[in-house]
Structures are given as C-alpha cells and as structure tokens.
N, C-alpha and C positions, 0 to 999 in steps of 0.2 A: 104357586109354586111354594113348596116347603123348604124351610132353612135346612141347609146343609152346614156340616162340620169345616172348620178352618182347614184341617187336612185334606178333605175331600175338595173343597174349593181349590187349594192350591194345586192338587193334583190336577184338576179339571182345566185350569190355568196353563199348567205345563203341557197337557193334552193338545192344548187349542194353539201352540206355538209349533208352526211346520217345520221349523230348523232356524240354525242358525243366519245372521245377516252375512254379507259379503265380505269378502277380504280387501286388503290394501297395502302395499307396502310404505313403510314410514322409516325415516332415518332413525338412528338408533338415539340421537338427542330429542326427537321428538315423539318417542315411544312410552314415554311415563305415564303410568295410569292407563295404558292401553291394553287389550286383551291379546292374547297369542293367538294366531290362528293354525299354528303349526309347530311341531316340536324343534327347540333349539339345540343343535349337537355342536360339539366342539370342533373347531377347525383344526386344534393343534395340541398337543400336550401342554400341560401347565403345573408347574415350571417346563420348558422344553428342554431344560439341561439340569444336571445336578449342582444345586447352588448351596452356598454356605448362609446359615441362618444368625450367623454371629461375625462381628468383626474380630480378626486374630490371623491365624496363620495356617494353611494347608500345607500337610506333612504326610509322611508314610509311617502308618501305625507300626510298622516293622522298626522303624528309627526309635521309637518311644520304647522299648524294652527295659532299658535302666534309665532312671531320671535322678538328678538332672541331666540334660542332653543339649549341647551346643550344636543349631545346624547353621548352614550357610543360606541366607535368603537371596534367590536367584531372580526375584522378579515380584510382580505385583499383579492382582485380579481384582478389577472394580466391577460393579453393574454397569453392563453394556459393553465391557472390553476386557477379554480375559486374559490369562497370561498365554502365551503363545506356544512357551516350551513345555518340556516334559520334566516333574519333578522326580529327580533321581535319588538315591541313598546319601543320606546325611544333608539333603537340601529341603528348604521350605520356601513358599510364597506367601507374601503378605497379600492377607485376602479382605475383603470388606462383605458387610451384608448384602445379600442378593447377588453376589458375584458367581461365576462359573467355578466350580470345582476344575482345577488344572488335570491335564492327565497326569496319571503316576501317584497322585495325591489320593487317599480314601481316609482322611480323617482331619478333623479342625482342632486346633487349640486355640482356645480364647486368649486375647491379649493380656487378660487379668493375669494369666497363669505363665506368662512368659515377661522376658527382660531382654530388650533389643540393645546391642551396642554394636555399631559402624554397621556392617555387611552381614552379622550373625545375630541369632536370637537364641536364648537360653530358655528352654522349654522345663519348668519346675514341676507341673502335673499336669494330669490329662484326664478325660473324659472317656467313657465306654466308645468304641468304634461306631461312627455314624451319628453320634449324638446331637451334632450340628450340621448335619446335611441333609436337606431337603432333595431327596431323589426327584429324578425327573418324573412327570407324571403323578405327584403326589396329590395335587389338588383334584385334576380329572386327566382323562386320557383322550386323544384325537376320538372322534366318531361316538364319545360318550354324551348319551341325552342329558341335557343337563336342567332344561326349562320344559314344562309340558304344554301343549296347547290347551286353552282354556284359563291359563294362570294370568292373574293380571300382574302387570309389570311394575314392580315398586322400586326403591333405590337399591335393594340386595339384589334383586334380579337383573335389572339395568347391568349394574356392576359385572354381574356374572356373565352376561351374555357379550358384554365388551371384552372381558377377559378370554372368553371364546373366540375373539376375533371378527364378531359379526357387527358390519357396520350399518346395517339395514335389519329391518325385521318384519315379517309378514304378520299382520293384525286384523283383527276383524273390525269393520268401521264401526263408527258408534252408532247404536241403534238411534232414529229419529223418533222422539217421543212428542205427541201434540197434546198439548193440555187446554182443556177448554172448561173455564168456570162458566157457571151459568146463574141467572137470577136476577129481577128487577131490583133488589134490594142492594146489589154490589156496586162500587165504585172502586176505581184504582187508588193506590196510595199517592197522597199529593192532590186527588182531587177532592173538591167540598162535597160531603155527603148531603143529601137531602134529610129532612126531618125522620124519614123511615128507612133509611139506609144506613149501609155498614162498609166498612173497607175491606177488601177481599184480599186476605192474607194467604190462602190456600197455595195460590201458584207459586208463589216466592219460596215456602218450605217445599213444594214439590220438587221445584228446580233445583235447590241443593241436593235432593235426595236422588234424582236422577243423575246430576253430573257426578255426583260421587261414585255413583253405580257404575258410571262408563257411558251413562247416555247423553244424547244431545236434546235439549227440549226446544221444541217449537211452540211459542205462544199465540193461542188462538184468541186472546183476549175474553171478554165478558160478554154472553149471548144473552140476550134479553129473553124473556117468557113467551117467546113466540115459536110456533113451528117454521116459520120463513126464516127466522134468525139462525137459529139451530141448525136448522138443514144447510145454509150457505156456510157455516164455520164447520159442519162435518165435511162437506165436500172440499173445503179448502184444506182441511188434513188429508184427504185421500189426494188431491194434486199435489200435495206438498210430498207426497208418498212416504208418508208417516208409516213407521212399523207398529208404532203403539200409539193408539189413541185414549187418553184419559179424561174423563170428564169428571168435573167436581159439581155434585150437587143435582137435584131435579130428578133423583131417580127413584124417589119413593113412592108413593101412591097418593098425595095430594092433588087437588084440582090443578096446581099450576106445577105441579112436576111431570114436565113435558120431553124429559130427556129420552127414556126409554120409547116414547110415542115416535119422537125425531127419528132414533135410530133404526127403528123398527120400518119405518117408511124409507129409509136409507138402504133397506134391506139386510138390515144386521141379523146374524144366526146367533139369537140366545144362548149361551151355554147355562148360566144359571143367575139367580137375582135371589138375594136375602141369603146370610151365613150368619150361622149362630155364633157372634161375637160379639162383645162390649169394648168399645164403642166401634159402631162400623156394620151394623146388621143390613143396612141397604146398600150392599155393594153387589155389582153387575160384572159379567163377563160373557164375551161374545166375539164375533168376528164380524168384519165387514170386508168381504172379499181376502185380500192378502193382509189386511191391517187389524192386529188384534186390539181388543178394545176392554178397558175396565172403567167401570163406573164407580167411582168413589163417593161417600158420602159428602155433605156439602159443609158440617161442623169441621173447624179447622183440626182439632184434635183426631177426630175420626179419620180425616184424610191423611193424615200424617201416620197414623198407626197402621193404617191400611195401604198407605205408600211403602211401609217397612216390610208388611208381611206379605205384599203380593207385588207392587210396582218393582222393587228392588229385586226381587227372584225372576220376575219377568225379563226384565234386563239383562240379568246375570245369563239367563237361559238363552236370549236372543245372541249374546256375545258366545255362546259355546262354552260355557262355563260349568264343568261336570258337578261342581259343589254348590250350584245356584239353589239346589233345594235342601241344604243343608239346616240342620237345627239351630236357630241363632239364639237358643237359650243357654244359660249357665247355672250352676249351683249358687245358692245364697241360702240365709237364713231371715225370718221376719223378725222385724224389729218391733212389731206389735199386733196383737191378735186380729184375725179377719173373720167375718161371719160366714155361713153356709154360702156357698155360689149358688145361681139358680142355673138355666138350662144352657146359658151361653158362655162361650170361652172368653174370660175377662182379661184385659191389659189394663192394669192399674198404675197410672202413674206414681211413680216413689222417689223418695231420695235415698241415697246409699250412705251407709257408714262405714268407712273403710276398718278394716279389721288387720292385724298383722298374725294373729294366732288362729285363723279360720276364714272361711267365706264371710263375704261382706253381709252387712244386715241393710235388709231393705225395709224401709217404713213408707208405708202408702199414706199419699196425701188425704186429708178428711174429705176434699172436695174433688169428685170426680167427674163433673158434667163435661160434655165433649166439647163444649163451646170455649172452655177456659184456657187460652193460650199461655196466660202467665204461669199457670199450673204445670204445663206441659215444660215450660222453658224452665223453670225451677226444679224440674226431675232429672235425675240421672239415670233411670231405666224405667222397665215396664215389669210388674210382677204379673207373672202367666197365671191363670187359676182355671182349672178344666172344669167342664160343665158339672155341676152337681157336686162339685169339691166340699166336703165337709168342713165344718169351722176348724180355724186353726190358730194355734197358740203363739204368744212371742218365742221365739227361739226354735219353731218349727222349722224343717228344710222347705225351699219354694225354689222355682226355677224364675229367671230374669232375663229380659233382653236389656244390654247396656246400649244407652241410647247415641253413646259417642261413637258406636260404630258404624253408624248410619247417619247422623245427622248433628 
C-alpha cells in the first residue's frame, strides 16, 4: 500500500467514524470540560430588568434641566430588592450597582456628582441619558442560543450556561479509548527492565492527550509479541465497548511486528497503512466492527505527534465537535535555516523565542530522532514542513503547532 498524505489520512479517519457517541445529562457543576450535545438557549433575559451600572441616584431626566438641583430622596434600591414606589417630579432614589431602576426614573446620577444632606441630594452634574443604565436583555434575551452543540465547556461557557438558568446540560459521554502498548522489550514504569528492555512511556503521554481532548482511557497494558496475547487484549477492548482502539508499535514490516496480523485475524477492515509524514510513517487506520482503530508507531515522539494529528481529532469528532478537523497550525518565522525537505511532511520539534513585535521565532532542535523524549519535552512547538518544501532561510515564514494546546 502506497503512502498517502497527512490530509488524506485525516480525511479517511473522519470518514471511518460512523457518528458521535451517545448523550448523557450531567449537573452544571460536573459539566466542565464536557462537550455539549445540544444547543443551550437562555431561559430568561439577562439582566431581567433595567439595572444601574453605578452607585448613585435614580432620577428623572426632566428634573435635571437646570443644575445644580436639589431633589428629595424617597427611598433606596439595592441588588435583590427594588424601591417599591414611583419616582415622581423632584424626587430621587438612592441606588446601588446592579439594583433595579425604579419606576418613573430614566437616568442615573453617579454619587461623585452629588452631595447628600438629610433627606435630600444636590445634583451638581449629569451624564447623557441612559449612560449608567443597563437595559433589560442587554446581555442576552430569552430563547437566544448562547452555546452551540459540539462546543467544549470551559469556565466562560459554564458561566454563560449558569447565567442562562441551566442547572444541568446534555453532553456527549466521554469516548472510551483503549490503548494497547506492544512489544517484548517493554516494561511498565517502576518495574525493573531486563538487560534488553526499556520502559514504556507512550501510554502515559497518550493518556494526557486523550483526557485533555475529552476522552476516557482504558489501559490494556503491554501485549507480548505473540498473536495469542495480542488477540486476547484486542478482544478485551471489544468487551469494554471501546469506541477507539489505539495500538502502539508493532505495525511496521518487521518479523516481530504482529499487530496488523492480529487485527486482521480479529476481522479488521483496513483503511490505510503508511502515511507520508515524519515522524510516524507506519500509521494504521481501520475498523473492528463498531470500534475505530488507529495503530500508532512505537517510538515515543512518533506516538505523541500522531496522537496530536490523528487521535485528538478523532476524539473530537466522536464528541460531535464541528471544529474537529480545523487546522492546528499558526504563523511563525524560522529562527534558523532549514534544508530542502523530502517526500514526507515533517513535524520538527522546536523551541520558540517569543517576540512582541511579530510572530514568534521557531528554532528547530538539531537532533530530531523520534526516540528522543527529552528533546520533545524541551520543545514548545512542531515546525510543519510540507513535502518537497525548498530550503528556507532564517526569518522566513513557517507554520507551527503549539504543543501546549495539546500536551
């Protein structure tokens, strides 16, 4: 199977997703980070009444034709308790920020422009009519759609939903993402490696990506390089009703790379295998019945890069996010020259030099081996270089993916 482009691979991944996961209702307090499954509309106007934006006095504009003017203070309006009467000619009501405007008043005089004495107040200056009045519905109106289905709820949107009067929200359930590391060479952190073994780091980095994207990870452990062990763990993913199975390693063409064979034996419908990108060429996509499949390379940097490019968008698509496939790149300039690229789209680890007078400068690390986790940890971004992109000089425009958006 020939290599396909990153864009085509992502399109095929989206094409293999049958639809969003199911819905569930959660309390507003438990909805942070969740993805809406329906639009949220306001249940009332906000504010529900005309309110004062300042401390001062509610007055009739007609009484302020000639200044200074002394008015009789007939009451008080505070937040949560309005003045019950009507403001008549020559009268004023002491008012505080957020309090309802009493009937008959159509202007606010701020307290800095007044002088109170006994039951009267002298008005020395005024502002244009309505200057300090928040009209009813200034923020939003009853029935107005405030948050759209597919949006992920952060502090701002939770606050908006609360203001709209919603005590609970209908959200997508968290997609279940089963992660299976593979290889006789791997042990878990804390275990003592044999003389030819290494510590498996990929599942932990993938967990961070998955949970930040809104998924729920099921750790299937480390499968040994046997078809029997691989088959048992693949069936465990099915039994757990995983929405997405992510395998790590073992999908290349070596004699001990058995993942594709085990998946085929389990009934996989192969979508594609091998993508023209670096790092991450041996990337696999398919389906096992209702379960989506992504087979990631075993090198730690490759798995994180492919996780950003494919796993995160797949999770967002499963959550019904209409922006799941949006371009994650942004503009920057090169902080050092780069040579001509080959036929694969390159994602080069880089540090960023912040600038106040223009785009950040991206400086690629000199060592880009896909096994070097320390280089990835010391990076701020990935410089994205298209296939066959010509040599570029320091200061040339480039595109980057900021890593702090994902991990």
